[in-house]
Structures are given as C-alpha cells and as structure tokens.
ZAGUMAR-113352 format. One record per residue (C-alpha): residue number from 1; x negated, y, z negated; chain. Coordinates in steps of 0.1 Angstrom, whole numbers. Each point is the difference from the previous one (the first is absolute). Last residue first. Example, Ala and Ser with C-alpha at 12.3 -4.5 7.8 and 13.67 -1.06 7.14 Angstrom:
BEGIN
r i 2 c1 -137 c2 -11 c3 -71 ch A;
r i 1 c1 14 c2 -34 c3 -7 ch A;
END
This chain:
BEGIN
r i 349 c1 -173 c2 200 c3 164 ch A;
r i 348 c1 10 c2 -33 c3 -15 ch A;
r i 347 c1 -36 c2 -10 c3 -2 ch A;
r i 346 c1 -12 c2 31 c3 -18 ch A;
r i 345 c1 27 c2 -3 c3 -26 ch A;
r i 344 c1 -9 c2 -36 c3 -6 ch A;
r i 343 c1 -35 c2 9 c3 -5 ch A;
r i 342 c1 8 c2 27 c3 -24 ch A;
r i 341 c1 19 c2 -24 c3 -22 ch A;
r i 340 c1 -29 c2 -25 c3 4 ch A;
r i 339 c1 -27 c2 24 c3 -13 ch A;
r i 338 c1 4 c2 -6 c3 -37 ch A;
r i 337 c1 0 c2 -38 c3 4 ch A;
r i 336 c1 -34 c2 0 c3 17 ch A;
r i 335 c1 4 c2 -6 c3 38 ch A;
r i 334 c1 -9 c2 -28 c3 24 ch A;
r i 333 c1 12 c2 6 c3 36 ch A;
r i 332 c1 11 c2 -22 c3 29 ch A;
r i 331 c1 8 c2 -30 c3 -22 ch A;
r i 330 c1 11 c2 -33 c3 14 ch A;
r i 329 c1 -34 c2 -12 c3 12 ch A;
r i 328 c1 -2 c2 -34 c3 -19 ch A;
r i 327 c1 -22 c2 13 c3 -27 ch A;
r i 326 c1 18 c2 32 c3 -6 ch A;
r i 325 c1 33 c2 -18 c3 -6 ch A;
r i 324 c1 -19 c2 -26 c3 -24 ch A;
r i 323 c1 -16 c2 30 c3 -18 ch A;
r i 322 c1 34 c2 20 c3 -3 ch A;
r i 321 c1 17 c2 -30 c3 -16 ch A;
r i 320 c1 -29 c2 -9 c3 -25 ch A;
r i 319 c1 -17 c2 31 c3 -12 ch A;
r i 318 c1 17 c2 -1 c3 -35 ch A;
r i 317 c1 4 c2 34 c3 -18 ch A;
r i 316 c1 -9 c2 16 c3 32 ch A;
r i 315 c1 -18 c2 35 c3 2 ch A;
r i 314 c1 -35 c2 -13 c3 6 ch A;
r i 313 c1 11 c2 -27 c3 25 ch A;
r i 312 c1 18 c2 23 c3 25 ch A;
r i 311 c1 38 c2 0 c3 5 ch A;
r i 310 c1 9 c2 -11 c3 35 ch A;
r i 309 c1 16 c2 22 c3 27 ch A;
r i 308 c1 16 c2 -11 c3 33 ch A;
r i 307 c1 14 c2 16 c3 32 ch A;
r i 306 c1 27 c2 -20 c3 18 ch A;
r i 305 c1 -6 c2 -13 c3 35 ch A;
r i 304 c1 15 c2 -34 c3 -2 ch A;
r i 303 c1 -34 c2 -14 c3 -7 ch A;
r i 302 c1 -3 c2 22 c3 -29 ch A;
r i 301 c1 34 c2 -12 c3 -13 ch A;
r i 300 c1 -11 c2 -37 c3 4 ch A;
r i 299 c1 -32 c2 9 c3 -19 ch A;
r i 298 c1 21 c2 15 c3 -28 ch A;
r i 297 c1 21 c2 -31 c3 -2 ch A;
r i 296 c1 -30 c2 -23 c3 0 ch A;
r i 295 c1 -15 c2 19 c3 -29 ch A;
r i 294 c1 32 c2 5 c3 -19 ch A;
r i 293 c1 -5 c2 -26 c3 -25 ch A;
r i 292 c1 -37 c2 -9 c3 -4 ch A;
r i 291 c1 -7 c2 -4 c3 -37 ch A;
r i 290 c1 -1 c2 25 c3 -28 ch A;
r i 289 c1 11 c2 36 c3 5 ch A;
r i 288 c1 -9 c2 36 c3 7 ch A;
r i 287 c1 17 c2 17 c3 30 ch A;
r i 286 c1 9 c2 -8 c3 36 ch A;
r i 285 c1 13 c2 27 c3 22 ch A;
r i 284 c1 18 c2 -5 c3 34 ch A;
r i 283 c1 13 c2 27 c3 22 ch A;
r i 282 c1 28 c2 -6 c3 25 ch A;
r i 281 c1 12 c2 15 c3 34 ch A;
r i 280 c1 -24 c2 -25 c3 18 ch A;
r i 279 c1 21 c2 -28 c3 -7 ch A;
r i 278 c1 32 c2 6 c3 -19 ch A;
r i 277 c1 19 c2 -34 c3 4 ch A;
r i 276 c1 -27 c2 -26 c3 3 ch A;
r i 275 c1 -28 c2 18 c3 -20 ch A;
r i 274 c1 25 c2 11 c3 -26 ch A;
r i 273 c1 13 c2 -36 c3 -4 ch A;
r i 272 c1 -36 c2 -13 c3 -4 ch A;
r i 271 c1 -7 c2 28 c3 -25 ch A;
r i 270 c1 29 c2 -10 c3 -23 ch A;
r i 269 c1 -5 c2 -37 c3 1 ch A;
r i 268 c1 -38 c2 4 c3 -5 ch A;
r i 267 c1 7 c2 23 c3 -31 ch A;
r i 266 c1 20 c2 -28 c3 -15 ch A;
r i 265 c1 29 c2 5 c3 -23 ch A;
r i 264 c1 -2 c2 -29 c3 -10 ch A;
r i 263 c1 -36 c2 -11 c3 -4 ch A;
r i 262 c1 -22 c2 -30 c3 2 ch A;
r i 261 c1 -14 c2 9 c3 34 ch A;
r i 260 c1 36 c2 -2 c3 12 ch A;
r i 259 c1 27 c2 -12 c3 -24 ch A;
r i 258 c1 29 c2 -19 c3 16 ch A;
r i 257 c1 29 c2 21 c3 12 ch A;
r i 256 c1 20 c2 21 c3 -24 ch A;
r i 255 c1 12 c2 27 c3 23 ch A;
r i 254 c1 3 c2 38 c3 6 ch A;
r i 253 c1 5 c2 20 c3 31 ch A;
r i 252 c1 -8 c2 36 c3 2 ch A;
r i 251 c1 11 c2 23 c3 29 ch A;
r i 250 c1 -18 c2 20 c3 26 ch A;
r i 249 c1 22 c2 21 c3 24 ch A;
r i 248 c1 7 c2 7 c3 35 ch A;
r i 247 c1 19 c2 -33 c3 6 ch A;
r i 246 c1 -8 c2 -21 c3 -30 ch A;
r i 245 c1 -36 c2 -8 c3 -2 ch A;
r i 244 c1 -13 c2 -22 c3 -29 ch A;
r i 243 c1 -23 c2 7 c3 -30 ch A;
r i 242 c1 -5 c2 -30 c3 -21 ch A;
r i 241 c1 2 c2 -5 c3 -38 ch A;
r i 240 c1 -6 c2 -33 c3 -18 ch A;
r i 239 c1 18 c2 -2 c3 -34 ch A;
r i 238 c1 -11 c2 -11 c3 -33 ch A;
r i 237 c1 -6 c2 35 c3 -13 ch A;
r i 236 c1 17 c2 28 c3 21 ch A;
r i 235 c1 -20 c2 15 c3 28 ch A;
r i 234 c1 -5 c2 36 c3 -5 ch A;
r i 233 c1 15 c2 26 c3 24 ch A;
r i 232 c1 -13 c2 34 c3 3 ch A;
r i 231 c1 21 c2 28 c3 17 ch A;
r i 230 c1 -9 c2 33 c3 14 ch A;
r i 229 c1 4 c2 -11 c3 37 ch A;
r i 228 c1 24 c2 -29 c3 3 ch A;
r i 227 c1 -2 c2 -38 c3 -4 ch A;
r i 226 c1 36 c2 -10 c3 -1 ch A;
r i 225 c1 13 c2 -24 c3 -28 ch A;
r i 224 c1 16 c2 -31 c3 12 ch A;
r i 223 c1 -10 c2 -23 c3 -28 ch A;
r i 222 c1 -10 c2 22 c3 -31 ch A;
r i 221 c1 -34 c2 15 c3 -6 ch A;
r i 220 c1 -9 c2 14 c3 -34 ch A;
r i 219 c1 0 c2 37 c3 3 ch A;
r i 218 c1 -23 c2 30 c3 6 ch A;
r i 217 c1 9 c2 33 c3 13 ch A;
r i 216 c1 -30 c2 21 c3 10 ch A;
r i 215 c1 -13 c2 27 c3 -22 ch A;
r i 214 c1 -12 c2 -27 c3 -23 ch A;
r i 213 c1 -5 c2 -1 c3 -38 ch A;
r i 212 c1 36 c2 -9 c3 -11 ch A;
r i 211 c1 6 c2 -23 c3 30 ch A;
r i 210 c1 -32 c2 -20 c3 -10 ch A;
r i 209 c1 15 c2 -6 c3 -32 ch A;
r i 208 c1 34 c2 -12 c3 15 ch A;
r i 207 c1 -19 c2 -23 c3 25 ch A;
r i 206 c1 -21 c2 -16 c3 -29 ch A;
r i 205 c1 32 c2 -6 c3 -20 ch A;
r i 204 c1 18 c2 -15 c3 30 ch A;
r i 203 c1 -32 c2 -21 c3 7 ch A;
r i 202 c1 -3 c2 -14 c3 -35 ch A;
r i 201 c1 30 c2 -22 c3 -1 ch A;
r i 200 c1 -13 c2 -26 c3 26 ch A;
r i 199 c1 -36 c2 -6 c3 -4 ch A;
r i 198 c1 -25 c2 24 c3 16 ch A;
r i 197 c1 -24 c2 -2 c3 29 ch A;
r i 196 c1 3 c2 35 c3 16 ch A;
r i 195 c1 16 c2 0 c3 35 ch A;
r i 194 c1 6 c2 35 c3 13 ch A;
r i 193 c1 21 c2 15 c3 29 ch A;
r i 192 c1 -5 c2 37 c3 8 ch A;
r i 191 c1 22 c2 21 c3 22 ch A;
r i 190 c1 -19 c2 29 c3 18 ch A;
r i 189 c1 -13 c2 28 c3 -20 ch A;
r i 188 c1 22 c2 32 c3 2 ch A;
r i 187 c1 7 c2 -4 c3 -36 ch A;
r i 186 c1 -36 c2 10 c3 -8 ch A;
r i 185 c1 -25 c2 -26 c3 -14 ch A;
r i 184 c1 -10 c2 11 c3 -35 ch A;
r i 183 c1 9 c2 -32 c3 -20 ch A;
r i 182 c1 -6 c2 -24 c3 27 ch A;
r i 181 c1 -37 c2 -10 c3 -2 ch A;
r i 180 c1 -7 c2 5 c3 -38 ch A;
r i 179 c1 33 c2 -19 c3 -9 ch A;
r i 178 c1 -9 c2 -29 c3 23 ch A;
r i 177 c1 -35 c2 -2 c3 -17 ch A;
r i 176 c1 14 c2 0 c3 -34 ch A;
r i 175 c1 26 c2 -29 c3 8 ch A;
r i 174 c1 -27 c2 -18 c3 22 ch A;
r i 173 c1 -26 c2 -9 c3 -26 ch A;
r i 172 c1 6 c2 -37 c3 8 ch A;
r i 171 c1 22 c2 -2 c3 32 ch A;
r i 170 c1 4 c2 24 c3 28 ch A;
r i 169 c1 16 c2 4 c3 34 ch A;
r i 168 c1 12 c2 32 c3 19 ch A;
r i 167 c1 19 c2 4 c3 32 ch A;
r i 166 c1 5 c2 33 c3 16 ch A;
r i 165 c1 28 c2 3 c3 26 ch A;
r i 164 c1 4 c2 23 c3 30 ch A;
r i 163 c1 30 c2 10 c3 21 ch A;
r i 162 c1 21 c2 10 c3 -30 ch A;
r i 161 c1 37 c2 7 c3 -1 ch A;
r i 160 c1 25 c2 22 c3 -19 ch A;
r i 159 c1 -26 c2 21 c3 -18 ch A;
r i 158 c1 2 c2 -1 c3 -39 ch A;
r i 157 c1 2 c2 29 c3 -24 ch A;
r i 156 c1 -24 c2 -4 c3 -28 ch A;
r i 155 c1 -9 c2 36 c3 -2 ch A;
r i 154 c1 -29 c2 11 c3 -21 ch A;
r i 153 c1 -13 c2 10 c3 -33 ch A;
r i 152 c1 -31 c2 -18 c3 -9 ch A;
r i 151 c1 4 c2 -34 c3 -17 ch A;
r i 150 c1 -15 c2 -3 c3 -34 ch A;
r i 149 c1 -28 c2 -24 c3 -6 ch A;
r i 148 c1 -9 c2 -6 c3 -36 ch A;
r i 147 c1 -37 c2 6 c3 -8 ch A;
r i 146 c1 -24 c2 -22 c3 -15 ch A;
r i 145 c1 -35 c2 15 c3 -1 ch A;
r i 144 c1 -27 c2 -22 c3 15 ch A;
r i 143 c1 -32 c2 -3 c3 -19 ch A;
r i 142 c1 -4 c2 -37 c3 15 ch A;
r i 141 c1 32 c2 -10 c3 18 ch A;
r i 140 c1 -19 c2 -4 c3 33 ch A;
r i 139 c1 -19 c2 -29 c3 -16 ch A;
r i 138 c1 32 c2 -22 c3 2 ch A;
r i 137 c1 -13 c2 -25 c3 26 ch A;
r i 136 c1 17 c2 -33 c3 -3 ch A;
r i 135 c1 -19 c2 -33 c3 0 ch A;
r i 134 c1 11 c2 -10 c3 -36 ch A;
r i 133 c1 36 c2 11 c3 9 ch A;
r i 132 c1 2 c2 -29 c3 26 ch A;
r i 131 c1 -11 c2 -25 c3 -27 ch A;
r i 130 c1 25 c2 15 c3 -25 ch A;
r i 129 c1 27 c2 -1 c3 27 ch A;
r i 128 c1 -6 c2 -38 c3 5 ch A;
r i 127 c1 -1 c2 -7 c3 -37 ch A;
r i 126 c1 33 c2 20 c3 -5 ch A;
r i 125 c1 17 c2 -19 c3 28 ch A;
r i 124 c1 -11 c2 -33 c3 -13 ch A;
r i 123 c1 13 c2 9 c3 -36 ch A;
r i 122 c1 33 c2 11 c3 11 ch A;
r i 121 c1 16 c2 -34 c3 -11 ch A;
r i 120 c1 -19 c2 0 c3 -32 ch A;
r i 119 c1 14 c2 35 c3 -9 ch A;
r i 118 c1 35 c2 -13 c3 8 ch A;
r i 117 c1 -3 c2 -30 c3 -22 ch A;
r i 116 c1 -10 c2 22 c3 -30 ch A;
r i 115 c1 24 c2 29 c3 9 ch A;
r i 114 c1 31 c2 -20 c3 2 ch A;
r i 113 c1 17 c2 32 c3 14 ch A;
r i 112 c1 -8 c2 30 c3 21 ch A;
r i 111 c1 -34 c2 -14 c3 12 ch A;
r i 110 c1 -28 c2 26 c3 1 ch A;
r i 109 c1 -7 c2 16 c3 33 ch A;
r i 108 c1 -34 c2 -3 c3 14 ch A;
r i 107 c1 -19 c2 33 c3 10 ch A;
r i 106 c1 -28 c2 14 c3 21 ch A;
r i 105 c1 -28 c2 23 c3 2 ch A;
r i 104 c1 8 c2 24 c3 -28 ch A;
r i 103 c1 -12 c2 36 c3 4 ch A;
r i 102 c1 26 c2 25 c3 -12 ch A;
r i 101 c1 22 c2 -4 c3 31 ch A;
r i 100 c1 1 c2 -37 c3 -5 ch A;
r i 99 c1 9 c2 5 c3 -36 ch A;
r i 98 c1 29 c2 25 c3 11 ch A;
r i 97 c1 12 c2 -28 c3 23 ch A;
r i 96 c1 1 c2 -24 c3 -30 ch A;
r i 95 c1 19 c2 27 c3 -20 ch A;
r i 94 c1 28 c2 1 c3 26 ch A;
r i 93 c1 3 c2 -38 c3 3 ch A;
r i 92 c1 0 c2 -4 c3 -39 ch A;
r i 91 c1 27 c2 27 c3 -3 ch A;
r i 90 c1 22 c2 -22 c3 24 ch A;
r i 89 c1 -11 c2 -32 c3 -20 ch A;
r i 88 c1 -26 c2 -20 c3 15 ch A;
r i 87 c1 -23 c2 -3 c3 -30 ch A;
r i 86 c1 -37 c2 8 c3 2 ch A;
r i 85 c1 -34 c2 -17 c3 6 ch A;
r i 84 c1 -20 c2 27 c3 16 ch A;
r i 83 c1 -33 c2 -10 c3 17 ch A;
r i 82 c1 -28 c2 25 c3 -8 ch A;
r i 81 c1 -33 c2 3 c3 21 ch A;
r i 80 c1 -22 c2 22 c3 -20 ch A;
r i 79 c1 -11 c2 36 c3 2 ch A;
r i 78 c1 -13 c2 9 c3 -35 ch A;
r i 77 c1 3 c2 38 c3 -5 ch A;
r i 76 c1 23 c2 13 c3 26 ch A;
r i 75 c1 20 c2 -34 c3 -1 ch A;
r i 74 c1 3 c2 -2 c3 -38 ch A;
r i 73 c1 19 c2 32 c3 -8 ch A;
r i 72 c1 28 c2 -2 c3 27 ch A;
r i 71 c1 0 c2 -39 c3 -5 ch A;
r i 70 c1 8 c2 4 c3 -37 ch A;
r i 69 c1 28 c2 25 c3 6 ch A;
r i 68 c1 14 c2 -25 c3 23 ch A;
r i 67 c1 -5 c2 -30 c3 -23 ch A;
r i 66 c1 20 c2 15 c3 -28 ch A;
r i 65 c1 -16 c2 15 c3 -32 ch A;
r i 64 c1 9 c2 -8 c3 -36 ch A;
r i 63 c1 23 c2 -29 c3 8 ch A;
r i 62 c1 0 c2 -19 c3 35 ch A;
r i 61 c1 19 c2 1 c3 31 ch A;
r i 60 c1 -26 c2 -3 c3 29 ch A;
r i 59 c1 -15 c2 -33 c3 -7 ch A;
r i 58 c1 -35 c2 -1 c3 15 ch A;
r i 57 c1 -22 c2 -27 c3 15 ch A;
r i 56 c1 -36 c2 13 c3 2 ch A;
r i 55 c1 -26 c2 -12 c3 26 ch A;
r i 54 c1 -38 c2 -1 c3 0 ch A;
r i 53 c1 -3 c2 3 c3 -39 ch A;
r i 52 c1 -28 c2 20 c3 -16 ch A;
r i 51 c1 3 c2 -16 c3 -34 ch A;
r i 50 c1 -10 c2 30 c3 -22 ch A;
r i 49 c1 15 c2 29 c3 19 ch A;
r i 48 c1 31 c2 -19 c3 12 ch A;
r i 47 c1 4 c2 -14 c3 -35 ch A;
r i 46 c1 2 c2 34 c3 -15 ch A;
r i 45 c1 26 c2 11 c3 26 ch A;
r i 44 c1 20 c2 -31 c3 -6 ch A;
r i 43 c1 2 c2 6 c3 -38 ch A;
r i 42 c1 14 c2 34 c3 8 ch A;
r i 41 c1 21 c2 -14 c3 28 ch A;
r i 40 c1 20 c2 -23 c3 -22 ch A;
r i 39 c1 0 c2 -37 c3 -11 ch A;
r i 38 c1 -34 c2 -8 c3 16 ch A;
r i 37 c1 -11 c2 -33 c3 15 ch A;
r i 36 c1 -36 c2 -7 c3 8 ch A;
r i 35 c1 -27 c2 -17 c3 22 ch A;
r i 34 c1 25 c2 -20 c3 21 ch A;
r i 33 c1 -22 c2 -20 c3 24 ch A;
r i 32 c1 11 c2 -5 c3 36 ch A;
r i 31 c1 -14 c2 -20 c3 28 ch A;
r i 30 c1 6 c2 -34 c3 -15 ch A;
r i 29 c1 37 c2 7 c3 -4 ch A;
r i 28 c1 14 c2 -15 c3 -32 ch A;
r i 27 c1 -11 c2 30 c3 -18 ch A;
r i 26 c1 28 c2 21 c3 18 ch A;
r i 25 c1 28 c2 -22 c3 -14 ch A;
r i 24 c1 -15 c2 -2 c3 -37 ch A;
r i 23 c1 -6 c2 38 c3 -2 ch A;
r i 22 c1 32 c2 9 c3 17 ch A;
r i 21 c1 20 c2 -21 c3 -24 ch A;
r i 20 c1 -17 c2 12 c3 -30 ch A;
r i 19 c1 3 c2 37 c3 10 ch A;
r i 18 c1 36 c2 -4 c3 9 ch A;
r i 17 c1 8 c2 -16 c3 -33 ch A;
r i 16 c1 -19 c2 26 c3 -20 ch A;
r i 15 c1 21 c2 27 c3 18 ch A;
r i 14 c1 -17 c2 35 c3 0 ch A;
r i 13 c1 -18 c2 -8 c3 33 ch A;
r i 12 c1 -36 c2 9 c3 12 ch A;
r i 11 c1 -18 c2 -31 c3 15 ch A;
r i 10 c1 -37 c2 5 c3 9 ch A;
r i 9 c1 -13 c2 -21 c3 29 ch A;
r i 8 c1 -35 c2 -10 c3 9 ch A;
r i 7 c1 -2 c2 -15 c3 35 ch A;
r i 6 c1 -24 c2 -29 c3 0 ch A;
r i 5 c1 -29 c2 2 c3 25 ch A;
r i 4 c1 5 c2 -23 c3 31 ch A;
r i 3 c1 8 c2 32 c3 21 ch A;
r i 2 c1 33 c2 11 c3 14 ch A;
r i 1 c1 -1 c2 6 c3 36 ch A;
END
C-alpha cells in the first residue's frame, strides 16, 4: 500500500510546455509533490543527487543524451523507479520498450496532437502509475551491467501440434521478466500463451522484439492461431485472449468483451480458458505486476490439475499479482525470476 508520505517526483523533459503541464497536473494530487523539473538528463542527474526523488518521469527523445542512454547509466548507480512519458510513434513504441529493458518501471504515452489538452487528459493515468512506481523494487539494478540479449543459434521450426500449453501472465515490470523467462527456452518447449498488460499498438512491437532474442518463434496472436510447440503467442492490446480446443488442436480466440480486473487483455480470462480447455496438460506462471489479475485464473488452473509457478517477492518489481495468487493457494512453487525458466523445463519433463 502507498503510505501517507508525499511521493517526491522529478520531471525530466526538454519541452518547457510539458514540464509546466506535468508539474501543475501532478501537484494537484495531495499524495504527490513535484520537487523539480529538468530540461535534460544532465540537469536531471544533478537534481536526482540533490533532491533524492522517489520517482522520476522521463522523456526519451531529448538533445545531448537520450533517455535510454541515461537509464543505462543511472540505474546501476542510483536505482530509482522511472516512468517513461513518451510519444506513441512507431519509433516511440520501440524505444519505450528499450527503456523498459534498461530499467524503467512503466510508461505513459504522450498525446499525438493537442499536447496541452492531451497531457491533462492522461494525468489520472500518470498519477496512478507514479503511485505504483513508488512501491516498485528496483534494487536489483544496483551495479548491474547493461547487456543486450542476443538469441543463441537455434532452429525455430514448429511442430504440428502440442498436447501441453504454458500460460504466463504479467503486468508492471513484466516486459523484462517475460524476456528473461522465455529467451533461452528451446524450440521443443510446448506452446506458450502470454498476457502482458499493454495498450494497443505496443504488443506487436513487443512481440517482434521478443522474437529477436528468443529461440522460439514469438508473434502477436491473431484470432484462429494454433498453439503449437516452439511458438509463443502474445495477446494483442485491447483484446481478451482465450485458448479453445478445436479437434486435436488448441487455437486462439480474441474478443473485445468487457474488461476483467480492470484489464483487456486480462490474465484471468486467459487462464480460466486454459483451465477449462487444457486442464492438467497446462502450466501456469504468474509474474510481477500490480493488482490481482490472474490470481483466480491461476487457481482455476491449479484446481484443474495444472502445475503453477509464482515469481517470488525479492525478484518482483511489484509483488502484487504473484502475492495475491500465493495467498489464495494458487501457486505450487515460488521461484526467483532467474530460476523460473529452469522451473518450467523441469515441469515439462
């Protein structure tokens, strides 16, 4: 839970208009105090040292040094929760994902037009994400060397069918956690279906980036896709994803039904469908994230005979979804993030 103490926020953005609007908008929340606003990362670095903010909002595309390079330098020295405030251009989506890989906790897209009004419209979302970020555990970035992940050589050939399905759910901090879990899984791994809370437009970029670093094939799911060995299907933003049985195969269905647990896609929706249609041939994994989405679905999977894993508290950016799942008895085993891949491989043997 967020304490009564005010959250100290530092804004880093090269636009004076954006700095002014964010300062005024965030200051209207009684739980937030803006302690400074920097026009570039050099000023921002000095203000971090002097003002010791709880959360930083960071623009990515800035002069002198961009936000990605800044994060790579900042996080090993001063691990801080960072919320990226970035544009939604195609390049913006890609570099926002790079920012998450470099240590940012979350992101809020900048409006494409009418910036002043758009920034005020997104203020509620930004305030909420700042409050969530203030509870995030980013201590594991201390003294960490940033390394790009390059997929080992391997065959991405797909088998024709799968009799087992692995379902994974994640939210805040999940983009990096998912990458860590899947990037070295062999192509003989059963089909994987993933819900990561992301808005429409980001999931295709995220799936493409995962495909670059994974031995398995990764793609954004489409309605009717088959779940097959060697393939990972990521739920598209703003669509619920379900696994259904079609003869001897498992297939994906997508829909735009009402949000569940406040989300579309919802981890609960995915995991309930896996519990119903795959049963004891499934494996469920719940990773870092705020809230409770996925806990009931994971419990349904366990009751249907599936084996389940939850990420442990120390390795979570936000120990929300895994905690609720553990507390209600949905988790067979809790593991640190770096051991979940091996945990999956042991289970499928």
